[in-house]
Each structure stands twice: as structure tokens, then as C-alpha cells.
C-alpha positions in Angstrom: 5.2 -15.9 -11.0 6.0 -13.5 -8.2 3.3 -13.2 -5.4 2.8 -9.6 -4.3 0.7 -8.5 -1.4 -0.4 -4.9 -1.3 -1.6 -3.3 1.9 -4.0 -0.4 1.4 -5.8 0.4 4.6 -7.0 3.8 3.6 -9.9 2.4 1.8 -11.6 5.4 0.2 -10.9 8.5 -1.7 -7.7 9.2 -3.5 -5.7 6.4 -1.8 -8.3 3.8 -2.9 -7.9 5.1 -6.4 -4.2 4.9 -6.2 -4.1 1.4 -4.7 -6.7 -0.1 -7.0 -5.1 1.2 -10.2 -1.6 0.2 -9.1 -2.9 -3.3 -8.3 -4.9 -3.6 -11.5 -1.9 -2.7 -13.6 0.5 -5.0 -11.7 -1.9 -7.9 -11.9 -1.3 -8.2 -15.7 1.9 -10.2 -15.0 2.0 -10.8 -11.3 0.0 -12.8 -8.8 -1.5 -9.9 -6.7 -3.4 -9.9 -3.5 -4.6 -6.8 -1.6 -5.5 -6.2 2.0 -8.2 -3.5 2.3 -10.6 -2.4 5.1 -13.9 -4.2 5.3 -15.8 -0.9 4.4 -14.1 -0.7 1.0 -16.0 -1.5 -2.2 -13.8 -4.1 -3.8 -15.4 -3.8 -7.2 -12.8 -1.2 -8.2 -10.3 -4.1 -8.3 -9.9 -6.5 -11.2 -11.3 -10.0 -10.8 -7.8 -11.5 -11.0 -6.8 -9.9 -7.7 -7.4 -11.8 -4.5 -9.1 -9.5 -1.9 -8.4 -9.9 1.8 -10.5 -7.7 4.0 -9.7 -6.7 7.6 -11.6 -4.7 10.2 -9.9 -1.4 10.1 -12.4 1.4 10.5 -11.7 5.0 9.4 -12.3 6.6 12.7 -10.7 6.6 16.2 -13.6 4.8 18.0 -13.6 2.0 15.4 -9.9 1.7 15.5 -9.9 1.2 19.3 -12.6 -1.5 18.9 -10.5 -3.1 16.2 -7.5 -3.3 18.5 -9.6 -4.9 21.2 -10.6 -7.6 18.7 -6.9 -8.5 18.2 -7.7 -12.1 17.0 -8.9 -10.7 13.7 -5.5 -9.2 13.1 -3.7 -12.4 14.2 -5.9 -14.2 11.6 -4.7 -11.8 8.9 -1.1 -12.4 9.8 -1.7 -16.1 9.7 -3.2 -15.8 6.2 -0.2 -13.7 5.0 2.3 -16.3 6.3 0.3 -19.1 4.8 0.2 -17.2 1.4 4.0 -17.4 1.1 4.3 -14.0 -0.6 7.5 -12.9 -2.2 6.9 -9.1 -1.7 4.8 -7.1 0.7 4.1 -3.5 -0.4 2.7 -0.9 2.0 0.9 1.5 -0.2 0.2 4.2 2.4 0.5 5.1 6.1 -1.5 3.3 8.7 -0.7 2.5 12.4 -1.6 -1.2 12.0 1.4 -1.7 9.7 3.9 -1.7 12.5 2.4 -4.6 14.5 1.6 -6.5 11.3 5.1 -6.1 10.0 6.7 -7.2 13.3 4.7 -10.4 13.2 5.4 -11.2 9.5 8.3 -13.3 8.3 11.3 -10.9 7.9 12.5 -12.9 4.8 9.7 -11.3 2.7 10.9 -8.4 0.7 9.2 -5.1 1.7 8.4 -2.2 -0.6 6.9 1.1 0.8 5.3 4.0 -1.1 5.7 7.2 0.7 3.4 9.8 -0.8 4.5 12.4 1.8 7.9 11.7 3.1 7.8 15.1 4.7 4.4 15.3 6.3 2.2 18.2 5.4 1.5 20.8 8.1 -1.7 19.6 9.9 -0.9 15.9 9.2 2.1 15.9 11.5 1.4 13.8 14.6 3.6 11.3 16.5 1.8 8.2 15.3 2.0 9.1 11.6 5.7 10.1 11.9 6.5 6.9 13.7 4.9 4.8 11.0 6.7 6.7 8.3 10.0 6.3 10.0 9.5 2.6 10.8 8.5 1.7 7.2 11.5 3.5 5.8 13.8 1.5 8.1 12.4 -1.9 7.2 11.8 -1.3 3.5 14.0 -2.9 0.9 12.8 -0.3 -1.6 11.0 3.1 -1.1 8.9 4.6 -3.8 8.3 8.3 -4.1 6.7 10.4 -6.8 9.3 13.1 -7.4 13.0 13.8 -7.4 12.5 16.5 -4.7 11.0 13.8 -2.4 13.9 11.6 -3.1 16.3 14.4 -2.2 14.4 14.9 1.1 14.8 11.3 2.0 18.5 11.3 1.2 18.8 14.4 3.4 17.2 12.3 6.2 19.9 9.7 5.9 18.2 7.2 3.6 20.5 5.6 1.0 19.9 6.8 -2.5 20.0 3.2 -3.8 17.0 2.3 -1.7 14.8 5.0 -3.2 13.0 4.7 -6.5 11.2 7.6 -8.2 8.1 6.6 -10.0 5.5 8.8 -11.7 2.1 9.0 -10.0 0.1 7.8 -13.0 -3.4 8.9 -13.9 -6.0 8.8 -11.1 -9.4 8.5 -12.6 -12.1 10.3 -10.6 -14.3 7.5 -9.3 -18.0 8.0 -9.6 -20.6 6.5 -7.3 -20.7 2.7 -7.7 -24.1 2.8 -9.4 -22.6 4.8 -12.2 -19.3 2.8 -12.3 -17.9 1.8 -15.6 -14.7 -0.1 -15.7 -12.0 2.0 -17.4 -9.6 0.7 -20.0 -6.9 -0.5 -17.6 -4.4 -1.0 -20.5 -4.0 2.8 -20.6 -4.3 3.6 -16.9 -1.6 3.3 -14.2 0.9 1.4 -16.2 3.1 4.5 -15.9 3.1 4.0 -12.1 4.8 0.6 -12.4 7.0 1.1 -15.4 10.2 0.6 -13.3 8.5 -1.2 -10.4 8.5 -4.6 -12.1 12.3 -4.5 -12.5 12.7 -3.3 -8.9 10.8 -6.3 -7.5 12.2 -9.0 -9.8 
């Protein structure tokens, strides 16, 4: 069974919904692990999924402190190498992905989801753009959620064969954890990965 490691370092809001539903659907027939920030409530992930937490705070001050404690990140890279994953999938955009990727075995296939290949006005900054560009360059496969987004990447010089269009799937609004009831995962998010399984086989 293929071993897939998902990186989702935006550990709250819509990106947490996306990452957890994607992981839960994929775990039906893949060995799935997920790297999430230590502040994330991991109960939104199915029990079959291995959770790896890393110190990646959602604010600038915390991020600086996290960089100072570089040994925590080296430990994560060590765990990834020891895990012998077949595929690493970057689910979002985070500046830590570049140093992680540079330290990880390049023989591992890499998949990248780019929700916003063309950054929204107000989101455009040098770091976010550099991460987007880097992930496109190293990815074996890039997932986008619309034909227009694929066309944009092709216009930026990305090979059409490298890009896969996948529907977003249904994002269930998460309630507070005290009200949490596990959804019927058989009917949620499978649409996200309908073609994904073939792409990573």
C-alpha cells in the first residue's frame, strides 16, 4: 500500500477542513500520515491517519521563535526520512515547505495543491510567491480546482501534463469541537480524489 504524507501547516479554518477531508477520504485505501501545526485539533482526522505535529505557530512572532528552535524541524525531517514515504503532498502554501523539501530525499514523488496559482490581491508578497514558484518547480504533479487555473499555470510555462484539475469537493462547516459530530465520510470529499488515486499510483 502506498504511503502518503500530507503537509497542512495552515491548521485552522477552511484549509484545515480541506486537508482533513482530503486525508480522510484518501485513507480508505492508502497509508496516510499528515503533518499539522501543534495548535491544530487533530480530532477532525480519522483514527487510521497518523498525526505528526510540528511547532508552526500562525503568527509572525511565533514563526520567528520556531525558526530559532531549528532542531524541532530537523527532527521532523528525520521522521519523514525514516517513514519511507512514497509521496509527499503539500496541501497549501507555507514558508517552511522550502527548507523541509530541500532536506527531504528527492526520490520521493511530490504533489502540490495550488488553490490560488495567481495570488489574490492583498495576498501577494515575496515569500508567498517564492513558495508557490518553488513548489511548482519541484512538483511531479500540481493539482488545481478549475480549468481556468490550469490555463493560468500553462501560461506561466508549466507543462499541461504536469497539471491535474480536480473538483474541490464539499467542505463541511466545522462547528466548535464540543458540538462536533463525525460526518459520513463515505459521501464527503471523495470527489476531491476521484482522479488523484490514479495520478499517484
